[in-house]
C-alpha positions as CSV (number, residue, x, y, z in Angstrom):
1,M,-21.1,-3.9,-16.9
2,T,-18.7,-2.1,-19.3
3,Y,-15.1,-2.5,-19.4
4,P,-12.3,-1.0,-21.7
5,Q,-12.1,-2.7,-25.1
6,G,-8.7,-4.5,-24.3
7,I,-9.9,-6.0,-21.3
8,L,-12.7,-7.3,-23.4
9,K,-10.2,-8.7,-25.7
10,I,-8.6,-10.4,-23.0
11,W,-11.4,-12.1,-22.0
12,F,-12.5,-13.0,-25.5
13,V,-8.9,-14.6,-25.5
14,A,-9.5,-16.1,-22.2
15,L,-12.6,-17.4,-22.9
16,L,-11.5,-19.3,-26.4
17,I,-8.6,-21.1,-24.5
18,S,-11.0,-22.2,-21.5
19,L,-13.3,-23.6,-24.5
20,Q,-10.6,-25.4,-26.1
21,C,-9.2,-26.8,-23.1
22,G,-12.6,-28.4,-22.2
23,I,-12.7,-30.0,-25.4
24,F,-9.4,-31.1,-26.0
25,S,-8.7,-32.0,-22.2
26,I,-5.7,-34.1,-23.0
27,A,-4.2,-32.1,-25.0
28,C,-4.5,-28.6,-22.6
29,A,-2.8,-31.2,-19.5
30,G,0.1,-32.6,-21.3
31,P,3.5,-32.4,-19.6
32,D,4.3,-28.9,-20.5
33,S,1.1,-27.3,-18.7
34,D,3.1,-26.7,-15.8
35,S,5.8,-24.8,-17.3
36,R,3.7,-22.5,-18.7
37,N,1.3,-21.7,-16.1
38,R,5.3,-20.9,-14.4
39,G,6.0,-18.9,-17.3
40,H,2.6,-16.6,-16.5
41,R,3.1,-16.6,-12.7
42,N,6.4,-15.0,-13.7
43,A,5.4,-12.7,-15.9
44,T,2.7,-11.4,-13.8
45,R,5.2,-11.2,-10.8
46,N,7.7,-9.0,-13.0
47,S,4.8,-7.1,-14.0
48,V,3.9,-6.3,-10.3
49,N,7.4,-5.7,-9.5
50,I,7.9,-3.5,-12.0
51,A,4.6,-1.5,-10.8
52,R,6.3,-1.4,-7.6
53,Q,9.6,-0.1,-8.7
54,A,7.5,2.6,-10.6
55,N,5.9,3.8,-7.6
56,A,8.5,4.0,-5.2
57,A,10.5,5.7,-7.9
58,F,7.4,8.7,-7.7
59,D,9.0,11.7,-6.0
60,A,6.0,13.2,-4.3
61,Q,8.3,16.2,-3.0
62,R,9.3,16.7,-6.7
63,A,5.6,16.5,-7.8
64,F,4.8,19.1,-5.4
65,D,7.9,21.2,-6.6
66,M,6.3,20.9,-10.0
67,L,3.2,22.4,-8.3
68,K,4.9,24.9,-6.9
69,K,6.9,25.9,-10.2
70,Q,3.8,26.6,-11.9
71,C,2.2,28.7,-9.4
72,D,5.4,30.8,-9.4
73,F,4.4,31.9,-13.0
74,G,1.5,33.4,-11.1
75,P,-2.3,32.8,-12.5
76,R,-2.3,31.4,-16.1
77,P,-5.1,32.2,-17.9
78,P,-4.9,32.1,-21.8
79,G,-3.8,35.4,-23.3
80,S,-1.5,36.4,-20.4
81,V,2.6,36.3,-20.3
82,A,2.4,33.8,-17.6
83,H,0.2,31.4,-19.7
84,R,3.2,31.7,-22.5
85,K,6.0,31.0,-19.9
86,T,4.1,28.1,-18.2
87,Q,3.5,26.7,-21.4
88,N,7.3,26.9,-22.5
89,F,8.2,25.4,-19.3
90,L,5.6,22.0,-19.5
91,F,6.8,21.7,-23.1
92,T,10.6,22.1,-22.2
93,E,9.9,19.7,-19.0
94,L,7.9,16.6,-20.9
95,Q,10.6,17.0,-23.7
96,K,13.4,15.6,-21.3
97,Y,11.2,12.1,-20.7
98,A,8.8,11.3,-23.7
99,D,9.7,9.3,-27.0
100,S,7.9,12.5,-28.2
101,V,6.1,15.8,-27.8
102,V,3.7,17.9,-29.8
103,L,1.8,21.3,-29.3
104,Q,-1.8,21.2,-30.5
105,P,-2.3,24.6,-31.3
106,H,-5.8,25.8,-31.7
107,Q,-7.7,29.3,-31.8
108,Y,-11.1,30.1,-30.6
109,K,-13.3,32.9,-30.3
110,T,-15.4,33.4,-27.4
111,K,-19.0,34.4,-27.2
112,T,-17.6,38.4,-26.2
113,G,-15.5,38.2,-29.6
114,T,-12.1,37.4,-27.8
115,T,-10.1,35.3,-30.3
116,L,-7.6,33.0,-27.5
117,H,-4.5,31.3,-28.9
118,L,-4.4,27.4,-27.4
119,N,-2.0,24.9,-27.1
120,N,-3.0,21.5,-25.6
121,I,0.5,19.4,-25.2
122,L,0.9,15.7,-26.3
123,A,3.6,13.8,-25.0
124,E,3.6,9.8,-26.3
125,F,5.7,7.3,-24.1
126,G,6.1,3.4,-24.4
127,P,5.3,0.8,-27.2
128,S,4.1,3.2,-30.4
129,T,2.2,-0.5,-32.0
130,G,0.3,-3.5,-30.5
131,G,-1.2,-3.6,-27.1
132,E,-3.7,-1.1,-25.7
133,T,-3.3,2.8,-25.2
134,L,-3.9,4.7,-21.9
135,L,-4.7,8.6,-22.2
136,L,-3.6,10.8,-19.0
137,A,-5.1,14.3,-18.8
138,A,-5.1,17.3,-16.8
139,H,-5.3,21.1,-17.8
140,W,-3.2,23.5,-17.6
141,D,-4.8,26.5,-17.7
142,T,-5.9,28.4,-14.6
143,R,-9.4,30.6,-14.6
144,P,-9.5,34.2,-15.4
145,F,-11.9,35.5,-12.5
146,A,-12.3,34.0,-9.0
147,D,-16.0,34.2,-9.4
148,R,-16.9,31.5,-6.2
149,D,-15.2,33.9,-4.3
150,P,-16.9,35.1,-0.7
151,K,-15.3,38.7,-1.4
152,R,-16.8,40.9,-4.0
153,E,-14.1,42.5,-4.9
154,N,-11.7,39.2,-5.4
155,Q,-14.3,38.1,-8.1
156,D,-12.7,39.5,-11.3
157,K,-9.3,38.7,-10.1
158,P,-7.5,35.7,-11.9
159,I,-7.0,32.6,-9.5
160,L,-3.7,30.9,-9.1
161,G,-4.8,27.6,-9.6
162,A,-2.6,25.4,-7.1
163,N,-5.2,22.6,-6.6
164,D,-7.5,23.2,-9.9
165,G,-5.0,22.9,-12.7
166,A,-1.7,22.8,-10.9
167,S,-2.1,19.4,-8.9
168,G,-2.9,17.4,-12.0
169,V,-0.5,18.5,-14.0
170,A,2.4,18.0,-11.6
171,V,1.4,14.2,-11.0
172,L,1.6,13.7,-14.8
173,L,5.0,15.7,-14.7
174,E,6.6,13.3,-12.2
175,M,5.1,10.3,-13.7
176,A,6.7,11.3,-17.2
177,R,10.0,11.2,-15.4
178,V,8.7,7.6,-14.3
179,L,7.8,6.5,-17.3
180,K,11.4,7.6,-19.0
181,E,13.2,5.3,-16.1
182,R,10.8,2.4,-16.2
183,P,9.0,2.3,-19.8
184,P,5.8,1.4,-19.5
185,P,4.2,-2.0,-21.0
186,R,1.6,-0.4,-22.9
187,R,1.5,2.9,-25.0
188,V,0.5,5.7,-22.4
189,V,-0.5,9.6,-24.1
190,I,-0.2,12.4,-21.6
191,V,-2.2,15.2,-22.5
192,L,-2.7,18.6,-20.9
193,F,-5.5,20.6,-22.5
194,D,-5.4,24.2,-22.4
195,G,-8.7,26.3,-22.1
196,E,-10.1,24.1,-19.3
197,D,-11.5,27.1,-17.0
198,Y,-11.9,30.3,-19.5
199,G,-15.4,31.2,-19.5
200,R,-18.2,32.0,-17.1
201,S,-20.4,29.4,-18.6
202,V,-19.8,25.9,-20.0
203,D,-20.2,27.3,-23.2
204,D,-16.6,29.1,-23.2
205,M,-15.2,26.1,-21.3
206,F,-13.4,23.0,-22.0
207,I,-12.2,24.1,-25.3
208,G,-8.9,22.3,-25.4
209,S,-10.6,18.9,-24.6
210,R,-13.5,19.7,-27.0
211,F,-10.8,20.4,-30.1
212,F,-9.1,17.3,-28.9
213,A,-12.2,15.1,-29.4
214,R,-13.0,16.4,-32.7
215,N,-9.7,15.9,-34.2
216,L,-8.7,12.5,-32.9
217,G,-9.7,11.0,-36.6
218,K,-9.5,7.3,-36.4
219,W,-6.8,7.1,-33.3
220,R,-8.6,6.4,-30.0
221,P,-7.1,5.2,-26.8
222,D,-8.6,2.2,-25.3
223,Y,-9.1,4.2,-21.8
224,G,-8.1,7.4,-20.1
225,I,-8.0,9.0,-16.9
226,L,-8.8,12.8,-15.9
227,L,-7.1,14.6,-12.9
228,D,-8.4,17.3,-11.8
229,M,-8.4,19.2,-8.4
230,V,-6.1,16.2,-6.7
231,G,-3.9,18.2,-4.7
232,D,-6.0,19.1,-1.9
233,K,-4.8,18.1,2.1
234,D,-8.2,16.9,3.1
235,L,-8.4,14.5,0.0
236,A,-12.3,13.1,-0.6
237,L,-12.6,11.3,-3.8
238,P,-15.8,9.6,-4.5
239,I,-16.6,8.5,-8.2
240,E,-17.5,11.3,-10.4
241,R,-21.4,10.6,-11.7
242,Y,-20.8,11.1,-15.1
243,S,-17.8,8.7,-15.5
244,W,-20.2,6.4,-13.4
245,N,-22.9,6.8,-16.0
246,A,-20.8,6.5,-18.8
247,N,-18.6,3.5,-18.1
248,S,-19.6,2.1,-14.4
249,G,-17.7,-1.0,-15.1
250,F,-14.7,0.9,-16.0
251,A,-14.9,3.2,-13.0
252,E,-15.3,0.5,-10.7
253,A,-12.6,-1.5,-11.3
254,I,-10.4,2.1,-10.8
255,W,-11.8,2.1,-7.5
256,Q,-12.0,-0.9,-6.6
257,R,-7.8,-1.0,-7.8
258,A,-7.8,1.7,-5.3
259,A,-8.9,-0.6,-2.5
260,T,-6.6,-2.7,-2.9
261,L,-3.9,-0.7,-2.7
262,G,-5.6,1.1,0.3
263,L,-6.1,4.0,-0.7
264,A,-8.4,5.7,1.5
265,P,-9.7,9.1,-0.1
266,F,-11.0,6.9,-3.3
267,Q,-14.4,6.6,-1.6
268,S,-17.0,3.8,-2.8
269,R,-20.0,6.0,-3.6
270,V,-21.0,7.6,-6.2
271,G,-21.0,11.6,-6.1
272,D,-22.0,14.9,-8.0
273,A,-21.5,14.8,-11.8
274,I,-19.2,17.6,-12.9
275,W,-18.9,18.9,-16.3
276,D,-14.9,18.8,-16.7
277,D,-12.7,17.7,-19.8
278,H,-13.6,14.0,-19.8
279,V,-17.2,14.9,-20.9
280,P,-16.0,15.6,-24.4
281,L,-14.3,12.9,-24.8
282,I,-16.9,10.6,-23.5
283,K,-19.0,11.6,-26.0
284,V,-16.7,11.0,-28.7
285,G,-16.8,7.0,-27.2
286,I,-13.5,7.5,-25.0
287,P,-14.1,5.2,-21.8
288,M,-12.6,8.0,-19.5
289,V,-13.0,8.5,-15.7
290,N,-12.5,12.0,-13.8
291,I,-10.7,11.4,-10.7
292,I,-11.3,14.7,-8.7
293,D,-11.6,16.1,-5.3
294,F,-15.1,18.5,-5.7
295,T,-15.6,19.4,-2.2
296,Y,-12.4,21.7,-2.1
297,P,-13.5,24.8,-0.4
298,Y,-11.3,27.2,-2.1
299,W,-12.3,26.0,-5.4
300,H,-12.8,29.0,-8.2
301,T,-11.6,31.7,-5.4
302,V,-8.3,33.4,-4.6
303,E,-7.2,31.2,-1.8
304,D,-6.4,28.2,-4.5
305,T,-2.9,28.3,-3.4
306,V,-0.2,26.4,-3.0
307,D,-0.2,26.0,1.0
308,K,-3.8,24.5,0.7
309,C,-2.2,21.3,-1.1
310,S,-0.2,18.5,-0.5
311,P,2.8,16.4,-1.9
312,K,1.1,13.1,0.0
313,S,-2.2,13.6,-1.8
314,L,-0.6,14.0,-5.1
315,E,1.3,10.7,-3.8
316,I,-1.8,8.9,-3.0
317,V,-3.6,9.8,-6.8
318,A,0.0,8.7,-8.3
319,T,0.1,5.4,-6.7
320,L,-3.5,4.4,-8.1
321,V,-2.6,5.5,-11.6
322,I,0.9,4.0,-11.7
323,S,-0.5,0.7,-10.6
324,I,-3.0,1.0,-14.2
325,T,-0.5,2.2,-16.2
326,Y,2.0,-0.8,-15.5
327,D,-0.4,-3.4,-14.3
328,G,-3.5,-2.7,-16.5
329,L,-7.2,-3.3,-15.2
């Protein structure tokens, strides 16, 4: 099975220690071993306690308010006034909590000749050096046309994107507040991708994540989680197939953690393969898993509205992400 690099390092160190203890049994069983074991147990308990405190600090209603706030701007496709206002809101909100926040501007010329001015938004938390880095991602733009709407007269209208866009961002905005109050033991980078849902084909979609993947340089997160369409009242989260095919061990570990936490919407089965912002990052070697409910009946329709979403669904997803953020995998 494939696991994140940080986990493999831990396993390797643990293997060396166990070999040394096997060869030098007298030294490893010395009088200080009990105190070392107590220290390890205390550190583990402290980590678990911090994770529980962080989870208790996550306010599902506040996250839901962040979802509604985005929708209050209206549909948010690139080039619209609402898109610009939403960008300013997200940047300002993250500035309240993050160690640093930057825009990653880029231009993109579509197949039809339109030039889009886009911005990914990156926020950093936790230790800046040493240890592993966790990437948490969502997309903040919305689709310019409701091409899946059953009513033909709606198919050229922009969608509100309460679930498809705002839900993942809402979880991460509330997590940013929690990360400020309880600094994580590992570096966490939140990235909000722009231009995910723009085009009528995949050629003009995932624009922000493709740009991000091309411009990483030597920097690489150890692993990452993408949140997309996680606010559905009737939440169902099988393992997304591209995530499984690329990093089955990582995906399995995440869903096993969800089972341990008693999060029933996380289903222990492999679902559909879904093109999304995680694919460009997988292609450059980053272990990424997409948490997505693709059974959402209002996908790419004008009915993707706030009333279809639930604070409880946001809380369920946040519970898992917080556990991974503070306790690792």
